[in-house]
N, C-alpha and C positions, 0 to 999 in steps of 0.2 A: 504494500500500500504506500501511496506517495508520502504520507505523513511519517512513516517509520524512520526515515533518515533524520527528520527534524527532531523527533522525540528521542532518538538515540543520543543526540547531542544535548538536548535539553527537555527532559520529561515534563517540566513545568510550563513549557510554551503552550499558550492557548491557540487552538486552531478552530476556525469557524468553517463549517460545511453548510452550504445552502442548496436547496432544490425546490422546484415548483411541481405542482400537480394540477391537472385539469385543463391543460392547454388545448387538448383536442376534444374536450367534452362539448356536447351540443348545448348543454344547459348548466346554469349555476356559475359560480365564480372560478377564476383561476387563483390558486393559493400558493404560498411559499412558506417554508420554514427555514430557519437558520439555527444551528446548534453551536454552542461555544464550549469546547472541552479541552482538557489537557490529557496527557498520557494516562494518569492514574484513574481519572473518571472514565476513560474509554475502555478500561480493563473489563468492565461489566458488560461490554457490548462487542466482544471479540468476533461474534458470529453474525453480526448484522450484514445484510446485503440488500441489493436493490429491492425496494418495497414490492415491485411487481412479481418478484420471484418467491414471495412469502405468502402463506395463507393469511386470511383475515385474522384468524385466531392468534397466529404468531405475531403479526403486526401489533395487535392490541396488547399482547404480553410485553413486547419491547417498549411500547409507549408507556405502559404502567411502570415498567422498570425505570424509564427515564424520569417519570414523576417521583417515584420512590427515592431515586438517587439525586433528586433536586438538580437535574441537568438544566442548565440555562438554555432556553430556546424561545423563539418567537413564532408567531403564526399571523400572516397577513393575507388578506383577500382583496381581489378586485372584481366587482360585480359584472354580471353579463351586460348590464346597461353601460358600464364604463368600457367594457370590451367593444360594444357596438359603437360607442362614440369615438374612442381613440385608437382602436385596433388591438389585436392580440399581442403584437410585439411590444407595444407601449405598456400594456397591462402586465405582461410577463416581466419586463425590465423593472417596472414599478414595484411589484410584489417582492421580487428578489432583493432589490436595493433596500427597500424599507425593512425587510426581515433581517438583513445584515446590520443595518443601522441600529436596530433595537438591541443587539447584543454586542456590538463592536466596541473594543477598546484599542487605543493606540498600541501598535506592536503585534497585534493579532495577525496570524496568517489566515488568509481567506481563500477557500476553494469553492467554486461554483460549478454545478453540473451543466456543462454544455454551453451555457449562455454567457456572453461577454458582458461583464459589468465594469465600467470604467473607474469606479471608485474603489477605495480600500486596498489598492494594489492587488486586487483579486486575480486569481489564476483560474481560468476556465479549463475544465477537464472534460475531454470526450469520454463518454461512459463513466461519468464521475462516481456513480453509485458502486461501480465495480472496482474503482481504483482508490477510493477514499472512504474510510469508515465513518468519519463525521458527515460526509455527504449522504451516505446510505442511511444513517440515523435520521438526518433531516428529511430524507424522502419518506421514511416510514412515518414520522410524526406528521408531516404534511398530509400524507394519504389518510391516516387515521382520522385526523381532525376534519378534513374535507369530506370524507365518507360520512362522518357523523352529521355534518351539515346537510348533505344530500338526503340522508335518512329522515332528518327532521322535515325537509322540504316535501318529502313524499307524502307526509300526512296532509298537506294542503293540496297537493297535486297527485293523488293516488293513481290516476289513469296512466301516468308515464313510467311507473315502476322505478322511480329514482332509488328506492331502497335496494334494488338489485343492480341496476346499471350505472348508478352514480352519475347519471347525465350523459354517459357515453352512448354512441350510436349503435346499440345492439339492434337485432332484428325486431324485437318487441317494441323497442323505443321508436324505431322508424315507422312501424305500423301504427303506433299511437299518434304520431305526428300527422300521418295521413288522415286518421279518423277524427282527431280532436283539434288539429292545428297547433299553433305555438302557444305556450303558456307565458306568463310574465317572466319566467326564469330562463327562457330560451334565448339563444344568441341570434338575433335577427340578421346580423351581418354575415353569418355563416351560410345563408341561403339554404335553409334546411328543408323547406317545402317549395314545390314548383309554384310560380306565380300564376 
């Protein structure tokens, strides 16, 4: 992992990992989390990996472990309305930047999954969740918290099955769009239904 060299020289060095979730979703916000950890804190999370490669149960267990260990993290969202107004790239950059801002201190090393952020001397990593444990942990926290948001939204909009698809374009979700049209949560700029 990319942070191992830094921590072998100085285990007290804080490293921030940041990742977003929900970029490709049809509905709901795009969200990001950033975690700030040193070597000792990360020892409880040796086996974290890309949130997409873990079961929902395992992601929730890791999230609870982060809470129990008082891991410093942030969670920022940008609504579907903001995405429609300013575009997905703007919203993606905004949530990542603000999530890092919330936990950043001078001297921290910052790794971001895939996306280039100009602030914080941040380093963009391709497949960041596979190459940095702090990014993987951030991806898990972001996914758990956004999934929980979409489950809550499903109570107001049950016909779209957000509790199952979390807003992504599954077959059932696409069929619901044809039948019911767009809800207030859908991203109109994504041209989801034919005009």
